[in-house]
C-alpha positions in Angstrom: -7.2 -7.4 -12.7 -4.8 -5.3 -10.6 -2.1 -6.8 -8.4 -3.7 -5.6 -5.2 -7.0 -7.3 -6.2 -5.1 -10.5 -7.0 -3.4 -10.4 -3.6 -6.8 -10.0 -1.9 -8.1 -13.0 -3.8 -5.1 -15.0 -2.7 -6.0 -13.9 0.8 -9.5 -15.3 0.4 -8.1 -18.6 -0.9 -5.8 -18.7 2.1 -8.8 -18.2 4.5 -10.7 -21.0 2.8 -7.6 -23.2 2.9 -7.2 -22.6 6.6 -10.8 -23.5 7.2 -10.3 -26.7 5.3 -7.1 -27.6 7.1 -8.5 -26.7 10.5 -11.2 -29.2 10.0 -8.6 -31.9 9.3 -6.1 -31.2 12.0 -7.4 -33.9 14.4 -8.4 -36.3 11.6 -6.6 -39.6 11.0 -6.6 -39.0 7.2 -2.9 -38.3 6.6 -3.3 -38.3 2.8 -6.0 -35.5 3.0 -3.8 -33.6 5.4 -0.8 -33.8 3.1 -2.9 -32.7 0.1 -4.2 -29.7 2.1 -0.7 -28.7 3.1 0.5 -29.0 -0.5 -2.4 -26.8 -1.6 -1.3 -24.2 1.1 2.2 -24.2 -0.3 0.7 -23.5 -3.8 -1.2 -20.5 -2.4 1.9 -19.1 -0.7 3.9 -19.4 -4.0 1.1 -17.6 -5.8 1.1 -14.8 -3.2 4.9 -14.5 -3.5 4.8 -14.3 -7.3 2.1 -11.6 -7.3 3.9 -9.6 -4.6 7.1 -9.8 -6.6 5.3 -8.6 -9.7 3.9 -5.6 -7.8 7.3 -4.7 -6.4 8.9 -5.1 -9.8 6.3 -2.9 -11.5 6.9 -0.1 -9.0 10.7 -0.4 -9.2 10.5 -0.3 -13.0 8.7 3.0 -13.0 11.5 4.5 -11.0 14.1 3.6 -13.7 12.3 4.0 -17.0 12.1 7.7 -17.8 14.7 8.5 -20.4 12.4 9.8 -23.1 9.7 11.4 -20.9 8.9 15.0 -20.3 8.8 16.1 -16.6 5.0 16.2 -16.8 4.8 12.6 -18.2 7.3 11.5 -15.6 5.3 13.1 -12.8 2.1 11.5 -14.0 3.7 8.1 -14.1 5.1 8.6 -10.6 1.7 9.7 -9.3 0.1 6.6 -10.7 2.9 4.5 -9.3 2.4 6.1 -5.8 -1.3 5.3 -5.9 -0.7 1.7 -6.9 2.0 1.4 -4.2 -0.4 2.7 -1.5 -3.0 0.2 -2.5 -0.4 -2.6 -2.6 1.1 -1.7 0.8 -2.4 -1.7 2.4 -3.3 -5.0 0.8 -0.1 -6.6 2.0 -0.8 -5.3 5.5 -4.5 -5.8 5.7 -4.8 -9.2 3.9 -1.6 -10.9 4.9 0.0 -8.9 7.8 3.1 -8.9 5.5 5.1 -6.2 7.3 8.2 -7.0 5.3 6.4 -6.6 2.0 4.6 -3.5 3.2 7.9 -2.0 4.3 9.5 -2.6 0.9 6.6 -0.9 -0.8 6.8 2.0 1.7 10.4 2.5 0.8 9.4 2.7 -2.8 6.7 5.2 -2.0 9.4 7.3 -0.3 11.6 7.0 -3.4 8.7 8.1 -5.6 8.1 11.2 -3.4 11.8 12.0 -3.6 11.8 11.6 -7.4 8.8 14.0 -7.6 10.7 16.5 -5.5 13.4 16.5 -8.2 10.9 17.5 -11.0 8.1 20.0 -11.7 6.1 21.0 -8.7 7.7 18.4 -6.5 5.7 16.1 -4.2 2.9 18.7 -4.2 1.9 16.9 -7.4 0.6 14.1 -5.1 -2.3 16.5 -4.2 -4.4 15.0 -7.0 -4.5 11.8 -5.0 -6.2 13.5 -2.1 -9.4 13.1 -4.1 -8.8 9.4 -4.9 -11.8 7.2 -4.0 -9.5 4.8 -2.2 -8.9 5.8 1.4 -5.5 4.1 1.5 -4.4 6.3 -1.4 -5.7 9.5 0.2 -4.2 8.6 3.6 -0.7 7.9 2.0 -0.8 11.0 -0.1 -1.8 13.0 3.0 1.1 11.6 5.0 3.5 13.0 2.4 1.6 16.3 2.0 0.6 17.3 5.5 3.5 19.8 6.0 3.0 21.3 2.5 -0.8 21.8 2.7 -2.1 21.1 6.2 -5.3 23.0 5.7 -6.3 20.6 3.0 -4.8 17.4 4.3 -5.9 17.4 8.0 -9.6 17.3 7.3 -9.1 14.4 4.8 -7.0 12.5 7.4 -9.6 13.1 10.1 -12.4 11.8 7.9 -10.4 8.7 7.1 -9.5 8.2 10.8 -13.2 8.4 11.7 -14.7 6.3 8.9 -12.1 3.6 8.4 -11.6 1.1 11.2 -8.7 -1.1 12.0 -7.1 -1.1 8.5 -4.0 0.5 7.0 -5.8 3.6 5.8 -7.1 4.3 9.4 -3.7 3.7 10.9 -1.9 5.8 8.4 -4.3 8.7 9.0 -4.1 8.2 12.8 -0.3 8.1 13.0 0.2 11.0 10.6 -2.2 13.2 12.6 -0.6 12.1 15.9 2.9 12.9 14.5 1.6 16.3 13.3 0.2 17.1 16.7 3.3 16.0 18.6 5.9 17.6 16.3 3.9 20.8 16.5 1.6 22.2 13.9 4.0 25.0 13.2 7.0 22.8 12.4 9.2 23.9 9.5 7.9 22.7 6.2 10.1 20.2 4.3 
């Protein structure tokens, strides 16, 4: 099971826990309330552990590349970027964990910069524009819009229209808005 799926499952546990606790808030059964609170702490610890594992995995791929060719390194970074995009969206959508999402976003930026230093640069992320996960496509599009607007803009418009009130939707929306406001003819980075 992937870390983003584990986080989503923890989110479901947290929802069920909240339903259980809400039913007991006005109860006189202090023992049951205490047990429910302890169960909530266990869920939060599980979430923190899973999130830390995800961040550690992404960070590790940034440092372990001594014996790799440029192509192998690029492939690893691309897989890491896709994983990071899913993790960031899960942290946002399931837990509203803006701090965790921001940490992952910084790692995604570092991955794009690492790609810029090898091979075809961040253009290698273009393979992710066909990924079945809209969060991966939207994140890749955000990093590629200046390099290949003709390909990226329709993908982001599709995500914006078909995803609703989730991270993929917001990433597509804000990327397109920034593109329009900065000017479609802005210098390519």
